[in-house]
Gaussian input, Z-matrix of N, CA and C with variables (Angstrom, degrees):
# hf/3-21g

backbone

0 1
 N
 C     1     B1
 C     2     B2     1     A1
 N     3     B3     2     A2     1     D1
 C     4     B4     3     A3     2     D2
 C     5     B5     4     A4     3     D3
 N     6     B6     5     A5     4     D4
 C     7     B7     6     A6     5     D5
 C     8     B8     7     A7     6     D6
 N     9     B9     8     A8     7     D7
 C    10    B10     9     A9     8     D8
 C    11    B11    10    A10     9     D9
 N    12    B12    11    A11    10    D10
 C    13    B13    12    A12    11    D11
 C    14    B14    13    A13    12    D12
 N    15    B15    14    A14    13    D13
 C    16    B16    15    A15    14    D14
 C    17    B17    16    A16    15    D15
 N    18    B18    17    A17    16    D16
 C    19    B19    18    A18    17    D17
 C    20    B20    19    A19    18    D18
 N    21    B21    20    A20    19    D19
 C    22    B22    21    A21    20    D20
 C    23    B23    22    A22    21    D21
 N    24    B24    23    A23    22    D22
 C    25    B25    24    A24    23    D23
 C    26    B26    25    A25    24    D24
 N    27    B27    26    A26    25    D25
 C    28    B28    27    A27    26    D26
 C    29    B29    28    A28    27    D27
 N    30    B30    29    A29    28    D28
 C    31    B31    30    A30    29    D29
 C    32    B32    31    A31    30    D30
 N    33    B33    32    A32    31    D31
 C    34    B34    33    A33    32    D32
 C    35    B35    34    A34    33    D33
 N    36    B36    35    A35    34    D34
 C    37    B37    36    A36    35    D35
 C    38    B38    37    A37    36    D36
 N    39    B39    38    A38    37    D37
 C    40    B40    39    A39    38    D38
 C    41    B41    40    A40    39    D39
 N    42    B42    41    A41    40    D40
 C    43    B43    42    A42    41    D41
 C    44    B44    43    A43    42    D42
 N    45    B45    44    A44    43    D43
 C    46    B46    45    A45    44    D44
 C    47    B47    46    A46    45    D45
 N    48    B48    47    A47    46    D46
 C    49    B49    48    A48    47    D47
 C    50    B50    49    A49    48    D48
 N    51    B51    50    A50    49    D49
 C    52    B52    51    A51    50    D50
 C    53    B53    52    A52    51    D51
 N    54    B54    53    A53    52    D52
 C    55    B55    54    A54    53    D53
 C    56    B56    55    A55    54    D54
 N    57    B57    56    A56    55    D55
 C    58    B58    57    A57    56    D56
 C    59    B59    58    A58    57    D57
 N    60    B60    59    A59    58    D58
 C    61    B61    60    A60    59    D59
 C    62    B62    61    A61    60    D60
 N    63    B63    62    A62    61    D61
 C    64    B64    63    A63    62    D62
 C    65    B65    64    A64    63    D63
 N    66    B66    65    A65    64    D64
 C    67    B67    66    A66    65    D65
 C    68    B68    67    A67    66    D66
 N    69    B69    68    A68    67    D67
 C    70    B70    69    A69    68    D68
 C    71    B71    70    A70    69    D69
 N    72    B72    71    A71    70    D70
 C    73    B73    72    A72    71    D71
 C    74    B74    73    A73    72    D72
 N    75    B75    74    A74    73    D73
 C    76    B76    75    A75    74    D74
 C    77    B77    76    A76    75    D75
 N    78    B78    77    A77    76    D76
 C    79    B79    78    A78    77    D77
 C    80    B80    79    A79    78    D78
 N    81    B81    80    A80    79    D79
 C    82    B82    81    A81    80    D80
 C    83    B83    82    A82    81    D81
 N    84    B84    83    A83    82    D82
 C    85    B85    84    A84    83    D83
 C    86    B86    85    A85    84    D84
 N    87    B87    86    A86    85    D85
 C    88    B88    87    A87    86    D86
 C    89    B89    88    A88    87    D87
 N    90    B90    89    A89    88    D88
 C    91    B91    90    A90    89    D89
 C    92    B92    91    A91    90    D90
 N    93    B93    92    A92    91    D91
 C    94    B94    93    A93    92    D92
 C    95    B95    94    A94    93    D93
 N    96    B96    95    A95    94    D94
 C    97    B97    96    A96    95    D95
 C    98    B98    97    A97    96    D96
 N    99    B99    98    A98    97    D97
 C   100   B100    99    A99    98    D98
 C   101   B101   100   A100    99    D99
 N   102   B102   101   A101   100   D100
 C   103   B103   102   A102   101   D101
 C   104   B104   103   A103   102   D102
 N   105   B105   104   A104   103   D103
 C   106   B106   105   A105   104   D104
 C   107   B107   106   A106   105   D105
 N   108   B108   107   A107   106   D106
 C   109   B109   108   A108   107   D107
 C   110   B110   109   A109   108   D108
 N   111   B111   110   A110   109   D109
 C   112   B112   111   A111   110   D110
 C   113   B113   112   A112   111   D111
 N   114   B114   113   A113   112   D112
 C   115   B115   114   A114   113   D113
 C   116   B116   115   A115   114   D114
 N   117   B117   116   A116   115   D115
 C   118   B118   117   A117   116   D116
 C   119   B119   118   A118   117   D117
 N   120   B120   119   A119   118   D118
 C   121   B121   120   A120   119   D119
 C   122   B122   121   A121   120   D120
 N   123   B123   122   A122   121   D121
 C   124   B124   123   A123   122   D122
 C   125   B125   124   A124   123   D123
 N   126   B126   125   A125   124   D124
 C   127   B127   126   A126   125   D125
 C   128   B128   127   A127   126   D126
 N   129   B129   128   A128   127   D127
 C   130   B130   129   A129   128   D128
 C   131   B131   130   A130   129   D129
 N   132   B132   131   A131   130   D130
 C   133   B133   132   A132   131   D131
 C   134   B134   133   A133   132   D132
 N   135   B135   134   A134   133   D133
 C   136   B136   135   A135   134   D134
 C   137   B137   136   A136   135   D135
 N   138   B138   137   A137   136   D136
 C   139   B139   138   A138   137   D137
 C   140   B140   139   A139   138   D138
 N   141   B141   140   A140   139   D139
 C   142   B142   141   A141   140   D140
 C   143   B143   142   A142   141   D141
 N   144   B144   143   A143   142   D142
 C   145   B145   144   A144   143   D143
 C   146   B146   145   A145   144   D144
 N   147   B147   146   A146   145   D145
 C   148   B148   147   A147   146   D146
 C   149   B149   148   A148   147   D147
 N   150   B150   149   A149   148   D148
 C   151   B151   150   A150   149   D149
 C   152   B152   151   A151   150   D150
 N   153   B153   152   A152   151   D151
 C   154   B154   153   A153   152   D152
 C   155   B155   154   A154   153   D153
 N   156   B156   155   A155   154   D154
 C   157   B157   156   A156   155   D155
 C   158   B158   157   A157   156   D156
 N   159   B159   158   A158   157   D157
 C   160   B160   159   A159   158   D158
 C   161   B161   160   A160   159   D159
 N   162   B162   161   A161   160   D160
 C   163   B163   162   A162   161   D161
 C   164   B164   163   A163   162   D162
 N   165   B165   164   A164   163   D163
 C   166   B166   165   A165   164   D164
 C   167   B167   166   A166   165   D165
 N   168   B168   167   A167   166   D166
 C   169   B169   168   A168   167   D167
 C   170   B170   169   A169   168   D168
 N   171   B171   170   A170   169   D169
 C   172   B172   171   A171   170   D170
 C   173   B173   172   A172   171   D171
 N   174   B174   173   A173   172   D172
 C   175   B175   174   A174   173   D173
 C   176   B176   175   A175   174   D174
 N   177   B177   176   A176   175   D175
 C   178   B178   177   A177   176   D176
 C   179   B179   178   A178   177   D177
 N   180   B180   179   A179   178   D178
 C   181   B181   180   A180   179   D179
 C   182   B182   181   A181   180   D180
 N   183   B183   182   A182   181   D181
 C   184   B184   183   A183   182   D182
 C   185   B185   184   A184   183   D183
 N   186   B186   185   A185   184   D184
 C   187   B187   186   A186   185   D185
 C   188   B188   187   A187   186   D186
 N   189   B189   188   A188   187   D187
 C   190   B190   189   A189   188   D188
 C   191   B191   190   A190   189   D189
 N   192   B192   191   A191   190   D190
 C   193   B193   192   A192   191   D191
 C   194   B194   193   A193   192   D192
 N   195   B195   194   A194   193   D193
 C   196   B196   195   A195   194   D194
 C   197   B197   196   A196   195   D195
 N   198   B198   197   A197   196   D196
 C   199   B199   198   A198   197   D197
 C   200   B200   199   A199   198   D198
 N   201   B201   200   A200   199   D199
 C   202   B202   201   A201   200   D200
 C   203   B203   202   A202   201   D201
 N   204   B204   203   A203   202   D202
 C   205   B205   204   A204   203   D203
 C   206   B206   205   A205   204   D204
 N   207   B207   206   A206   205   D205
 C   208   B208   207   A207   206   D206
 C   209   B209   208   A208   207   D207
 N   210   B210   209   A209   208   D208
 C   211   B211   210   A210   209   D209
 C   212   B212   211   A211   210   D210
 N   213   B213   212   A212   211   D211
 C   214   B214   213   A213   212   D212
 C   215   B215   214   A214   213   D213
 N   216   B216   215   A215   214   D214
 C   217   B217   216   A216   215   D215
 C   218   B218   217   A217   216   D216
 N   219   B219   218   A218   217   D217
 C   220   B220   219   A219   218   D218
 C   221   B221   220   A220   219   D219
 N   222   B222   221   A221   220   D220
 C   223   B223   222   A222   221   D221
 C   224   B224   223   A223   222   D222

   B1=1.4432
   B2=1.5201
   B3=1.3217
   B4=1.4564
   B5=1.5091
   B6=1.3107
   B7=1.4545
   B8=1.5161
   B9=1.3502
   B10=1.4547
   B11=1.5200
   B12=1.2968
   B13=1.4526
   B14=1.5181
   B15=1.3299
   B16=1.4616
   B17=1.5232
   B18=1.3307
   B19=1.4626
   B20=1.5243
   B21=1.3378
   B22=1.4615
   B23=1.5230
   B24=1.3149
   B25=1.4543
   B26=1.5208
   B27=1.3264
   B28=1.4609
   B29=1.5278
   B30=1.3239
   B31=1.4523
   B32=1.5220
   B33=1.3071
   B34=1.4512
   B35=1.5154
   B36=1.3243
   B37=1.4545
   B38=1.5141
   B39=1.3269
   B40=1.4526
   B41=1.5226
   B42=1.3318
   B43=1.4584
   B44=1.5244
   B45=1.3296
   B46=1.4590
   B47=1.5181
   B48=1.3169
   B49=1.4645
   B50=1.5248
   B51=1.3292
   B52=1.4585
   B53=1.5231
   B54=1.3232
   B55=1.4616
   B56=1.5161
   B57=1.3191
   B58=1.4603
   B59=1.5179
   B60=1.3426
   B61=1.4637
   B62=1.5168
   B63=1.3200
   B64=1.4586
   B65=1.5191
   B66=1.3258
   B67=1.4564
   B68=1.5236
   B69=1.3168
   B70=1.4618
   B71=1.5195
   B72=1.3231
   B73=1.4702
   B74=1.5301
   B75=1.3254
   B76=1.4709
   B77=1.5298
   B78=1.3095
   B79=1.4646
   B80=1.5160
   B81=1.3183
   B82=1.4613
   B83=1.5123
   B84=1.3167
   B85=1.4559
   B86=1.5135
   B87=1.3053
   B88=1.4681
   B89=1.5151
   B90=1.3099
   B91=1.4429
   B92=1.5122
   B93=1.3108
   B94=1.4669
   B95=1.5179
   B96=1.3199
   B97=1.4564
   B98=1.5255
   B99=1.3261
   B100=1.4627
   B101=1.5174
   B102=1.3266
   B103=1.4543
   B104=1.5236
   B105=1.3118
   B106=1.4650
   B107=1.5220
   B108=1.3296
   B109=1.4613
   B110=1.5250
   B111=1.3300
   B112=1.4634
   B113=1.5231
   B114=1.3380
   B115=1.4578
   B116=1.5213
   B117=1.3277
   B118=1.4607
   B119=1.5162
   B120=1.3353
   B121=1.4535
   B122=1.5193
   B123=1.3232
   B124=1.4579
   B125=1.5207
   B126=1.3319
   B127=1.4548
   B128=1.5214
   B129=1.3333
   B130=1.4617
   B131=1.5163
   B132=1.3385
   B133=1.4599
   B134=1.5217
   B135=1.3129
   B136=1.4605
   B137=1.5187
   B138=1.3273
   B139=1.4677
   B140=1.5260
   B141=1.3301
   B142=1.4658
   B143=1.5236
   B144=1.3330
   B145=1.4680
   B146=1.5249
   B147=1.3370
   B148=1.4576
   B149=1.5278
   B150=1.3362
   B151=1.4638
   B152=1.5244
   B153=1.3233
   B154=1.4697
   B155=1.5244
   B156=1.3399
   B157=1.4649
   B158=1.5324
   B159=1.3379
   B160=1.4701
   B161=1.5221
   B162=1.3224
   B163=1.4837
   B164=1.5278
   B165=1.3388
   B166=1.4701
   B167=1.5170
   B168=1.3291
   B169=1.4578
   B170=1.5252
   B171=1.3281
   B172=1.4540
   B173=1.5164
   B174=1.3340
   B175=1.4623
   B176=1.5172
   B177=1.3306
   B178=1.4558
   B179=1.5204
   B180=1.3155
   B181=1.4534
   B182=1.5198
   B183=1.3308
   B184=1.4537
   B185=1.5127
   B186=1.3014
   B187=1.4504
   B188=1.5164
   B189=1.3273
   B190=1.4542
   B191=1.5155
   B192=1.3214
   B193=1.4546
   B194=1.5189
   B195=1.3256
   B196=1.4619
   B197=1.5190
   B198=1.3364
   B199=1.4536
   B200=1.5381
   B201=1.3231
   B202=1.4630
   B203=1.5198
   B204=1.3176
   B205=1.4761
   B206=1.5135
   B207=1.3246
   B208=1.4638
   B209=1.5218
   B210=1.3150
   B211=1.4525
   B212=1.5226
   B213=1.3302
   B214=1.4700
   B215=1.5236
   B216=1.2909
   B217=1.4587
   B218=1.5123
   B219=1.3068
   B220=1.4626
   B221=1.5184
   B222=1.3164
   B223=1.4711
   B224=1.4982
   A1=108.66
   A2=116.82
   A3=121.09
   A4=109.43
   A5=115.53
   A6=120.40
   A7=108.73
   A8=117.55
   A9=119.15
   A10=110.32
   A11=116.32
   A12=121.33
   A13=110.23
   A14=116.33
   A15=120.86
   A16=110.57
   A17=116.36
   A18=120.44
   A19=111.88
   A20=117.31
   A21=119.91
   A22=112.74
   A23=118.28
   A24=121.68
   A25=109.66
   A26=116.65
   A27=120.45
   A28=110.75
   A29=117.34
   A30=121.71
   A31=108.93
   A32=115.53
   A33=121.40
   A34=107.68
   A35=116.70
   A36=121.27
   A37=110.38
   A38=115.30
   A39=122.26
   A40=108.78
   A41=115.30
   A42=121.37
   A43=106.17
   A44=115.98
   A45=121.27
   A46=107.90
   A47=115.95
   A48=121.86
   A49=108.49
   A50=116.94
   A51=122.86
   A52=108.84
   A53=116.36
   A54=121.12
   A55=109.05
   A56=114.84
   A57=121.15
   A58=109.11
   A59=115.31
   A60=121.62
   A61=108.47
   A62=115.35
   A63=121.02
   A64=109.90
   A65=115.90
   A66=123.35
   A67=106.24
   A68=117.03
   A69=119.66
   A70=109.58
   A71=116.77
   A72=121.49
   A73=112.04
   A74=117.60
   A75=122.38
   A76=110.64
   A77=115.39
   A78=119.44
   A79=109.22
   A80=115.04
   A81=121.08
   A82=108.18
   A83=114.83
   A84=121.25
   A85=109.54
   A86=115.71
   A87=122.67
   A88=107.10
   A89=115.39
   A90=118.66
   A91=112.39
   A92=114.07
   A93=122.14
   A94=106.97
   A95=115.42
   A96=121.33
   A97=107.28
   A98=115.71
   A99=120.69
   A100=109.51
   A101=115.88
   A102=122.24
   A103=105.94
   A104=116.83
   A105=122.02
   A106=111.97
   A107=118.37
   A108=120.81
   A109=112.48
   A110=118.38
   A111=120.44
   A112=113.16
   A113=117.09
   A114=120.16
   A115=113.29
   A116=117.83
   A117=120.66
   A118=109.68
   A119=115.63
   A120=119.48
   A121=110.25
   A122=114.28
   A123=120.69
   A124=108.63
   A125=115.25
   A126=121.37
   A127=107.84
   A128=116.75
   A129=119.52
   A130=111.55
   A131=114.53
   A132=122.83
   A133=110.55
   A134=116.67
   A135=122.50
   A136=109.74
   A137=116.56
   A138=120.55
   A139=111.97
   A140=117.61
   A141=119.84
   A142=111.58
   A143=116.75
   A144=120.01
   A145=110.90
   A146=117.07
   A147=120.24
   A148=110.27
   A149=116.46
   A150=120.45
   A151=111.43
   A152=117.71
   A153=121.15
   A154=109.96
   A155=116.79
   A156=120.86
   A157=110.07
   A158=117.18
   A159=120.33
   A160=110.74
   A161=117.07
   A162=120.54
   A163=110.64
   A164=116.56
   A165=120.06
   A166=111.58
   A167=116.17
   A168=121.00
   A169=111.76
   A170=117.30
   A171=120.65
   A172=115.34
   A173=117.53
   A174=120.25
   A175=108.81
   A176=115.93
   A177=121.09
   A178=107.45
   A179=115.51
   A180=120.74
   A181=109.48
   A182=116.50
   A183=120.89
   A184=110.23
   A185=116.15
   A186=122.15
   A187=108.61
   A188=117.77
   A189=122.48
   A190=109.54
   A191=115.85
   A192=121.92
   A193=107.35
   A194=116.74
   A195=120.62
   A196=111.62
   A197=117.98
   A198=121.66
   A199=112.66
   A200=116.82
   A201=120.29
   A202=110.90
   A203=116.80
   A204=122.29
   A205=111.56
   A206=118.49
   A207=121.95
   A208=111.61
   A209=117.31
   A210=120.34
   A211=110.15
   A212=116.45
   A213=117.77
   A214=109.99
   A215=116.71
   A216=120.74
   A217=109.46
   A218=114.97
   A219=120.85
   A220=106.96
   A221=117.03
   A222=121.07
   A223=110.56
   D1=126.69
   D2=176.98
   D3=-80.18
   D4=125.31
   D5=-178.84
   D6=-103.51
   D7=127.25
   D8=179.11
   D9=-65.52
   D10=145.65
   D11=178.85
   D12=-87.27
   D13=134.13
   D14=177.47
   D15=-63.79
   D16=-25.69
   D17=-178.97
   D18=-74.87
   D19=-28.28
   D20=-176.46
   D21=-104.35
   D22=-12.82
   D23=-176.79
   D24=-117.96
   D25=107.47
   D26=179.68
   D27=-79.69
   D28=-32.67
   D29=-179.06
   D30=-128.09
   D31=134.71
   D32=175.64
   D33=-124.24
   D34=132.94
   D35=-177.37
   D36=-116.07
   D37=133.90
   D38=176.26
   D39=-124.60
   D40=144.99
   D41=171.34
   D42=-113.15
   D43=127.50
   D44=179.06
   D45=-117.61
   D46=129.30
   D47=-178.79
   D48=-123.48
   D49=135.19
   D50=176.19
   D51=-120.06
   D52=144.07
   D53=173.48
   D54=-149.88
   D55=159.20
   D56=-179.27
   D57=-105.43
   D58=132.57
   D59=176.12
   D60=-107.92
   D61=139.35
   D62=179.85
   D63=-112.22
   D64=135.42
   D65=172.24
   D66=-129.53
   D67=100.46
   D68=-173.91
   D69=63.14
   D70=-125.51
   D71=179.76
   D72=-90.12
   D73=-6.47
   D74=-178.04
   D75=-93.93
   D76=147.61
   D77=174.94
   D78=-135.43
   D79=158.76
   D80=174.25
   D81=-148.91
   D82=151.99
   D83=177.48
   D84=-90.86
   D85=140.86
   D86=175.02
   D87=-127.54
   D88=166.79
   D89=177.88
   D90=-151.87
   D91=167.21
   D92=175.12
   D93=-142.58
   D94=136.10
   D95=176.09
   D96=-120.08
   D97=136.40
   D98=179.99
   D99=-127.81
   D100=132.55
   D101=172.48
   D102=-86.19
   D103=112.02
   D104=-170.86
   D105=-62.66
   D106=-43.18
   D107=-175.52
   D108=-63.51
   D109=-37.47
   D110=-176.69
   D111=-101.35
   D112=-18.64
   D113=-176.43
   D114=81.42
   D115=-2.32
   D116=179.04
   D117=-70.85
   D118=144.04
   D119=-178.19
   D120=-144.77
   D121=162.24
   D122=178.03
   D123=-145.35
   D124=137.49
   D125=172.88
   D126=-90.54
   D127=150.36
   D128=-179.99
   D129=-150.49
   D130=154.47
   D131=172.11
   D132=-105.32
   D133=-26.83
   D134=-175.07
   D135=-122.00
   D136=143.18
   D137=-179.60
   D138=-59.72
   D139=-32.06
   D140=177.47
   D141=-58.49
   D142=-35.20
   D143=178.38
   D144=-69.10
   D145=-36.84
   D146=175.68
   D147=-64.80
   D148=-44.28
   D149=179.58
   D150=-63.79
   D151=-35.77
   D152=177.10
   D153=-61.58
   D154=-42.88
   D155=178.25
   D156=-61.55
   D157=-44.52
   D158=178.92
   D159=-59.12
   D160=-42.52
   D161=178.02
   D162=-63.14
   D163=-41.19
   D164=178.76
   D165=-62.23
   D166=-27.48
   D167=179.64
   D168=-88.05
   D169=7.44
   D170=173.97
   D171=94.30
   D172=6.73
   D173=179.28
   D174=-81.60
   D175=129.63
   D176=175.92
   D177=-96.63
   D178=119.62
   D179=-176.90
   D180=-102.48
   D181=120.93
   D182=177.36
   D183=-88.58
   D184=162.36
   D185=177.57
   D186=-101.59
   D187=116.94
   D188=-179.42
   D189=-126.78
   D190=151.13
   D191=173.27
   D192=-120.07
   D193=170.07
   D194=179.42
   D195=-63.00
   D196=-23.89
   D197=-177.30
   D198=-89.29
   D199=-6.25
   D200=-174.00
   D201=-72.06
   D202=123.93
   D203=-179.61
   D204=-80.02
   D205=-12.54
   D206=-172.59
   D207=-105.44
   D208=32.99
   D209=177.23
   D210=-68.09
   D211=145.37
   D212=176.15
   D213=-65.84
   D214=147.58
   D215=179.22
   D216=-129.77
   D217=158.79
   D218=177.47
   D219=-99.12
   D220=125.84
   D221=-179.14
   D222=-99.78

C-alpha cells in the first residue's frame, strides 16, 4: 500500500459511506472509506477499522474531549 507523505501532501481527502444491511429482522451498519488521491479503500464494520485505515494512510489522529480547549479549528 502506498502511503502518502505528510511532507508532500498538504490536503488529504477521504469519502466515508455508511449503509445498513438487513438479514431477516436483524440489521447492522457497514461502511467504506476511500482515500480520494490514491483510490485506495477499505470496508469496515467497526469504527476502529476505519480509523486503522486512516492511520495507514498517514493521518495522525489526536485524542480530544468536549472539554479540550486545544481542539483544531478551521481558519
